[in-house]
C-alpha positions as CSV (number, residue, x, y, z in Angstrom):
1,M,-8.8,-15.1,6.6
2,G,-6.7,-13.5,9.3
3,S,-7.0,-13.6,13.0
4,L,-9.7,-11.0,13.5
5,A,-12.9,-12.3,15.0
6,V,-16.3,-10.8,14.2
7,N,-18.9,-11.3,16.8
8,G,-16.7,-14.0,18.3
9,E,-16.7,-15.9,15.1
10,E,-13.7,-16.4,12.8
11,D,-15.5,-17.9,9.8
12,V,-17.8,-15.2,8.4
13,T,-19.6,-15.4,5.0
14,G,-19.5,-12.3,2.7
15,Y,-16.3,-10.7,3.8
16,D,-12.8,-11.3,5.1
17,A,-10.9,-9.5,7.8
18,T,-7.2,-9.4,8.9
19,S,-4.7,-7.2,10.5
20,Y,-1.7,-6.1,8.5
21,E,0.5,-6.9,11.5
22,D,-0.5,-10.6,11.0
23,V,0.6,-10.7,7.4
24,E,4.2,-11.7,6.8
25,P,6.0,-8.9,4.9
26,R,7.0,-10.0,1.4
27,A,9.5,-7.2,1.0
28,P,11.2,-5.0,3.7
29,G,8.5,-3.1,5.5
30,M,5.8,-4.1,2.9
31,S,2.7,-6.1,4.0
32,F,0.6,-7.2,1.0
33,L,-3.0,-7.9,2.2
34,R,-4.5,-9.0,-1.1
35,D,-4.2,-12.7,-0.4
36,A,-5.0,-12.5,3.3
37,L,-8.2,-10.7,2.4
38,D,-9.0,-13.0,-0.6
39,C,-9.2,-10.0,-3.0
40,E,-9.9,-10.9,-6.6
41,T,-9.0,-7.6,-8.3
42,H,-8.0,-5.2,-5.5
43,G,-4.5,-4.8,-4.1
44,L,-3.8,-3.4,-0.7
45,T,-0.3,-2.8,0.8
46,V,0.8,-1.3,4.1
47,I,4.3,0.1,4.1
48,E,6.2,0.8,7.4
49,A,9.5,2.7,6.5
50,D,12.2,4.8,7.8
51,E,14.1,7.7,6.1
52,G,16.0,6.4,3.1
53,W,13.6,3.6,2.2
54,D,13.3,3.7,-1.6
55,G,10.8,1.8,-3.8
56,L,11.5,0.5,-7.2
57,E,10.6,2.7,-10.2
58,H,7.7,1.0,-12.0
59,D,4.4,1.4,-13.7
60,H,1.3,-0.8,-14.0
61,E,0.6,-0.3,-17.7
62,D,0.6,-4.1,-18.3
63,D,-1.9,-5.0,-15.6
64,G,-4.0,-1.7,-15.8
65,Q,-3.8,-1.1,-12.1
66,E,-4.6,2.4,-11.0
67,G,-2.9,3.2,-7.7
68,V,-3.7,5.4,-4.7
69,Y,-1.0,6.3,-2.1
70,L,-2.2,7.6,1.3
71,L,0.5,8.7,3.8
72,L,-0.7,8.2,7.4
73,E,2.5,9.1,9.3
74,G,5.9,10.5,8.5
75,E,7.0,12.1,5.2
76,A,7.5,10.8,1.7
77,T,8.0,11.9,-1.9
78,I,6.8,10.1,-5.0
79,Q,8.3,10.7,-8.4
80,L,5.5,10.6,-11.1
81,D,6.9,10.7,-14.7
82,G,9.7,12.9,-13.4
83,D,7.5,15.2,-11.3
84,Q,8.2,15.2,-7.5
85,V,5.1,15.2,-5.2
86,D,5.9,15.7,-1.5
87,L,3.5,14.0,0.9
88,A,2.7,14.9,4.5
89,P,0.4,12.9,6.8
90,G,-3.1,12.8,5.4
91,D,-2.0,13.5,1.8
92,A,-3.2,11.1,-1.0
93,V,-2.3,10.8,-4.6
94,R,-4.0,8.7,-7.4
95,V,-1.8,7.4,-10.2
96,D,-2.8,6.3,-13.7
97,P,-1.6,2.8,-14.6
98,E,0.8,4.0,-17.3
99,T,2.5,6.6,-15.1
100,T,5.9,5.7,-13.9
101,R,6.2,6.0,-10.1
102,E,9.0,5.8,-7.6
103,L,8.4,6.2,-3.8
104,R,10.9,7.4,-1.2
105,F,10.4,8.0,2.5
106,T,12.1,11.0,4.0
107,A,11.3,10.5,7.7
108,D,11.6,7.7,10.2
109,D,8.5,5.8,11.4
110,S,6.5,6.5,8.2
111,L,3.3,4.6,7.5
112,M,1.6,4.5,4.1
113,V,-1.4,2.6,2.6
114,V,-1.3,1.8,-1.1
115,T,-4.2,0.4,-3.0
116,G,-4.5,-0.7,-6.6
117,A,-7.3,-2.0,-8.8
118,P,-8.1,-2.0,-12.5
């Protein structure tokens, strides 16, 4: 469990809490919270990026993970099987596991939350 305290206690049964700022990025600008939150099937990633940050083209056909991308700040585009979807703050897109995706940020100080689960 991360450093958040609930009612002054750090060991709480039934849920886990953390701050993404307390999680060591495993890739530039990417904080993976799955382990910190002790998730069994759900993935949660926070991405802090500047213009020109490009993600790897990939899909999740093998693991069956459906993804949701929510842009909180900045600008981004996501290529989905060759279609470009432009994202502004507040925009979200859900992606089937077999859909190829590639993320690109087009503004500095962008912030995105990505979730995935079977």
